N, C-alpha and C positions, 0 to 999 in steps of 0.2 A: 788398244783401240777396239779389238774384237769384243772384249768383255763389256766395255762401255756401250758399244753398239747393241749388244744383246740386252744389256740392262735397260737401255732407253726403249728398245722395242718391246721388252717385257712390260715396262711401265705403261706404254700405250695399249698393250693387249690386256693387261690386268691392272688398271689404274687403282683398284681398291685392294690389291694384294696384301698390303700391310694391315688392312682392316679384317682380313679373313679370320685371324685368331680370335678376335673379339666377337665375331659373329658366331663362332663355334662354342664359345664359353658356356660351360654348364656350372662350373664351380671355380673357386680360387685356384690359381696355378694352371688353369687350362690355356691361358694366353701364352704362357711360356712353352707349353707342349705344342700349341698351335703354331707358334713361330718356328719351332723345329720341324713341324710337318711342312710348312711353307718352304723352308730351306731345302728339305728333302725332295720336294716336288718341283722346285724352280728349274732344275736342269731339263726335266721333261717338258715343261711349258716352253722353255727356250727352244728345245728341239722341235716342238710342234710349229713354232714360228718359222724356223729354218726350213721346214718342209714346203713352204709356199702354199699352204692350204687356203681355201676360200675363207673369207672373213666369217661367214655364217658357220662353217665347220669349226673354225678356231674358237668362236664364241661358245659353241655347243661343248667342245672339249674342255674349255676353261670352266664352264659352269659345272660340268661333271667332275672335274678335279676339285672344285670347291665343295661339291656334295661329298666326295670321298673323304676330304679332310674332316668335315663335320661328322661323318660316319665313324671315322677313326676315333674321334673324341668320344662319341656316344658309346662305341663298343668298349672303351676303357671303363666306362661306368657300369655297363650292363653285364660284362663278363670279367670276373676277377682274373682269369687266366690271361686275357688280353691286356689288362692293366699292368701285369708283370712283365710283359714283353717290351724290349727296346723298340722304338718306333720303326726301325728298318725291318725288324722281324715281324712286327704287327702288319706292316704293309705287305710283306711277303706272304703272311698268312691270309690276308684278305683278297689279294689280287692273284687270280689264277689265269691259266692259258685261255680258258673259255669265258672269262669275264670277272666281274667284281662281286662284292658281297650283295646279297639280296637286301634291298632297302625296305621292302615291305609295302604296306598299304599307303604310305605317304607319297608314293609316286605311281604313275600309271605304268602299264606294261610297256608302252612305247618309250617312256622315259627310262625304264629299267633297261630296255634294249640299247638305248643310246648310251647310258651309263656303262653297260657291259662292253660296248664297242670301245669307249675311251679306256676302260680298264685293260682290255686286251692290248691296246696300243702301249699302255704303260708297262704291262707285263713284258712285251717284246723289247721295249726300250731298256728296261732294267736288266734283262738277260743279255742284250747286246753289250751294255756297259760292263756287266760282270765278266763277260767273255774277253773283253779287251784289257782286263787287268792282268 
């Protein structure tokens, strides 16, 4: 029952979640990688919902997680070393205690700050999960 409640809440929070891999696609095969990225990030999205955050805050974090997924796909093309990493290791390489990867001129400084805030939350979430294993 808990899993289905989380799944239905997630569907309301991210109604286009299944479309994210197609939105990130650069080349053939990216949708498969994108789906694995979505699966890796779902537990964090569900955790955000469980925190009872304001709707506006949830939407901002959701949008930043979508941006992170697209950046993961892009980095796989721009950096041969990133392309060789398993997704979990790529995520570990991109997300640090003080934020996420620098997106560059495609977003404003305030958007980068917001993105970094989400990435810091993701970093803490992943480290709590690793400690509980």
